[in-house]
C-alpha positions in Angstrom: -0.1 -0.2 0.1 1.3 3.3 -1.2 1.5 5.9 1.4 -0.7 9.2 0.6 1.2 12.4 0.7 -1.8 14.6 0.0 -1.7 16.4 3.4 2.0 16.8 3.3 1.7 18.2 -0.1 -1.0 20.8 1.3 1.3 21.7 4.3 4.3 22.0 1.9 2.4 24.6 -0.4 1.0 26.5 2.6 4.5 26.8 4.1 5.6 28.1 0.3 2.7 30.4 0.1 3.3 32.0 3.8 7.2 32.8 2.7 6.0 34.4 -0.4 3.5 36.5 1.4 6.4 37.3 4.0 8.9 38.1 1.2 6.4 40.1 -0.7 5.7 42.4 2.3 9.2 43.6 2.7 10.5 46.8 2.1 12.8 46.5 -1.3 13.0 50.5 -1.9 10.6 49.6 -4.7 6.8 50.8 -4.2 4.4 47.8 -3.7 1.0 47.9 -2.1 1.7 44.6 -0.4 3.9 46.0 2.0 1.1 47.6 3.6 -1.1 44.6 3.8 0.0 43.5 7.3 -0.9 47.0 8.6 -3.9 47.1 10.7 -5.7 50.4 10.9 -8.3 51.2 14.1 -11.6 51.8 12.1 -15.2 52.6 13.6 -14.1 50.2 16.8 -12.1 47.4 15.2 -8.9 46.7 13.6 -8.9 46.0 10.1 -6.5 45.9 6.9 -5.7 49.4 5.1 -7.0 47.9 1.9 -10.5 47.5 3.4 -10.6 51.3 4.5 -8.8 53.1 1.5 -7.4 52.5 -1.9 -3.7 51.8 -2.2 -2.1 52.6 -5.7 1.2 52.9 -7.1 1.8 56.7 -7.9 5.5 56.3 -9.0 8.4 53.6 -8.5 9.1 54.9 -5.0 5.7 56.3 -4.0 2.2 54.6 -2.9 -0.9 56.6 -2.9 -3.3 55.7 0.1 -6.6 57.4 -0.5 -9.2 56.5 2.4 -13.0 56.3 1.6 -13.4 58.2 4.9 -11.2 61.3 5.3 -11.5 61.2 9.0 -9.2 58.1 8.9 -6.1 59.7 7.4 -4.7 60.5 10.6 -5.2 56.9 11.8 -3.7 55.4 8.7 -0.9 57.6 9.3 -0.4 56.5 13.0 -0.9 52.5 12.0 2.0 52.9 9.1 4.4 54.6 11.5 3.6 51.9 14.2 4.0 49.0 11.7 7.9 50.4 11.6 8.3 49.7 8.0 11.0 52.3 7.5 8.7 54.5 5.2 8.3 58.1 5.0 4.7 59.7 4.9 3.4 62.7 3.5 -0.3 63.7 4.2 -2.4 66.0 2.3 -6.3 66.6 2.0 -7.0 63.4 0.2 -4.9 61.0 1.7 -1.4 59.9 2.1 1.7 59.5 -0.1 3.9 56.4 1.3 7.4 57.1 0.1 9.8 54.5 -0.3 13.5 55.4 0.7 16.4 54.2 -1.2 18.1 51.4 0.6 21.8 51.8 1.5 24.0 48.7 1.2 23.6 48.1 4.7 19.8 48.1 4.9 20.1 45.7 1.8 22.0 43.4 3.7 20.2 43.7 6.9 17.0 42.8 4.7 18.7 39.8 2.9 19.6 38.7 6.6 16.1 39.0 7.7 15.2 37.0 4.4 17.4 34.2 5.4 15.8 33.7 9.1 12.5 33.6 7.2 13.7 31.1 4.9 15.1 28.9 7.8 11.8 29.3 9.6 10.1 27.8 6.4 12.8 24.9 6.2 12.2 24.1 10.1 8.2 23.8 9.4 9.4 21.5 6.2 11.5 19.5 8.6 8.6 19.2 11.1 6.2 17.9 8.6 8.6 15.4 7.1 9.2 14.0 10.8 5.5 13.5 11.3 5.1 11.9 8.0 8.0 9.7 8.7 6.6 8.8 11.9 3.2 8.0 10.5 5.1 5.7 8.0 7.0 3.7 10.7 3.9 3.4 12.7 1.8 1.8 9.8 4.6 -0.5 9.0 4.6 -1.5 12.8 0.8 -2.2 12.6 1.1 -4.5 9.7 -0.9 -2.1 7.2 2.2 -1.4 5.1 4.8 -3.6 4.0 8.7 -2.9 4.8 9.2 -2.3 0.8 6.2 -0.2 1.0 8.1 2.0 4.0 11.3 2.2 2.2 9.5 3.6 -0.8 7.5 5.9 1.2 10.8 7.2 2.9 12.7 7.6 -0.7 9.2 9.5 -2.1 8.9 11.5 1.3 12.6 12.8 0.7 11.9 13.6 -2.9 9.0 15.6 -2.0 10.9 17.4 0.9 13.8 18.0 -1.7 11.4 19.6 -4.2 9.9 21.9 -1.4 13.2 23.0 -0.3 14.4 23.9 -3.8 11.0 25.9 -4.1 11.7 27.8 -0.9 15.3 28.3 -2.0 14.3 29.5 -5.5 11.8 32.2 -3.9 14.7 33.5 -1.6 17.1 33.6 -4.7 14.7 35.8 -6.6 13.8 38.2 -3.8 17.6 38.2 -2.9 18.5 39.3 -6.4 15.7 41.8 -6.3 17.0 43.5 -3.1 20.6 43.3 -3.8 20.1 45.0 -7.6 17.4 47.3 -6.1 
């Protein structure tokens, strides 16, 4: 009986998606609305993402335009972006905010790459934990007699192939983002 890896594949896909979202939310010196996705704004007694209270658009390669649907939220949006500590400059006018992405220095690029490596390692750890759980399950099935020893070793090889493929995807994500950060 061959082992079913569907749950493992879902976990790997979720880990890859989470890492991709984390990388896209990093300030690389280029204006992208994704950087503001994690910022929560106090609005009418509840906290919600900026995209739920304002339109966010790219004004130029270094500037985003945040136009709240209710102008009374401009100060709260400004406060929330500053509190998020994203290293962005803000300019407020009567219709909204300009979010300015400063030019990254060599030092800040290196700090950003270091942070990305930490996030990559966290994703790799999640992959390893998933692998260990599946390997334990395979061993238990073999001990229980629902899986032959040959199937166990085939399952182990298949598991390792899937883990290697997932780690390769994570590494590719990191390399693409690292190139974007370092080249600016």
